[in-house]
C-alpha positions in Angstrom: 51.1 -3.9 -29.5 51.8 -1.9 -26.9 49.1 0.9 -28.4 46.7 -1.7 -28.6 47.2 -2.6 -25.0 46.7 1.1 -23.9 43.7 1.4 -26.0 42.5 -2.0 -24.6 42.9 -0.5 -21.0 41.4 3.3 -21.3 38.2 1.6 -23.0 38.1 -0.9 -20.1 38.6 2.2 -17.9 36.0 3.9 -19.7 33.4 1.1 -19.2 33.9 0.8 -15.6 33.3 4.4 -14.9 30.4 4.4 -16.9 29.3 1.0 -15.2 30.0 2.9 -12.0 27.9 5.8 -12.8 24.8 3.5 -14.6 25.2 1.5 -10.9 24.9 4.3 -8.9 22.2 6.0 -10.8 20.1 2.6 -10.2 20.6 2.7 -7.0 19.1 6.7 -6.9 16.7 5.1 -8.7 15.4 2.0 -6.5 16.1 4.3 -3.2 13.0 7.2 -4.7 11.4 3.9 -5.3 12.1 2.7 -2.0 10.7 5.9 -0.2 7.6 5.9 -2.3 6.6 2.1 -1.5 6.8 3.3 2.1 5.0 6.5 1.8 2.3 4.3 -0.1 2.5 1.9 2.9 1.9 4.4 5.4 -0.9 6.1 3.5 -2.8 2.5 3.5 -2.0 2.1 7.2 -3.6 5.3 8.2 -6.8 4.5 5.8 -7.1 1.0 7.1 -7.1 2.6 10.9 -9.7 4.8 9.6 -12.1 2.2 7.6 -12.0 0.1 10.7 -12.7 3.0 12.9 -15.6 4.3 11.0 -17.0 0.8 10.9 -16.6 0.3 14.5 -18.7 4.1 15.0 -21.7 2.4 12.3 -21.8 -0.7 13.9 -22.1 1.2 17.1 -24.9 3.3 16.4 -26.4 0.2 14.8 -26.9 -1.5 17.5 -27.7 1.5 20.3 -30.9 2.2 17.3 -31.9 -1.6 17.6 -31.7 -1.4 21.3 -33.6 1.4 21.5 -36.1 0.4 19.1 -38.2 -1.9 21.5 -38.2 0.9 24.0 -39.8 3.4 21.5 -42.8 1.1 21.1 
């Protein structure tokens, strides 16, 4: 009976070790995913700013051309 109890305790320690290792691996994966998501978010913000700036410049150029057009006649 003592041998069975020792075997069960050894199995429990081994399983806990594996679960701890799996837990650390999953945390590392989630940390890497979080870093990737942060980089993607930053890129989206940068691209959005460029898009808004480009649209503003295009709108300004079109407005200037429409304002100058009547004077060119």
